[in-house]
C-alpha angles and dihedrals in degrees: 000000000000126000111259121186105179128073091225092056091048092051092049089053090045090054090052090051090052090052089054090047090054088054089057089055090050090052090052091051090053093055098045108119094022100073137092112266090241091057091047090054091046091051091047091052090058095057098080095053091045091052090049090053091050091052091049090049091050090054091049091050091051090050091049091049090055091050092050093049093055111098112251113248112245115255116246116243111222120221096025112151 
């Protein structure tokens, strides 16, 4: 993973990761009805924890949005007379 120093860059990468995650869901949808019952049950058992992660991520995004909306405090200039 590359070093990223700006919030905007990190959010662009985060968006790309979400697009990839959505592709995993699409792949699951394509295999529904063609899998062993054990694997279907195993997949179903993962849904709750995935939803919990999504909720946690939503809260973190809301917190970040609040931080980004706050006006930046002006930097002090040293040596001003």
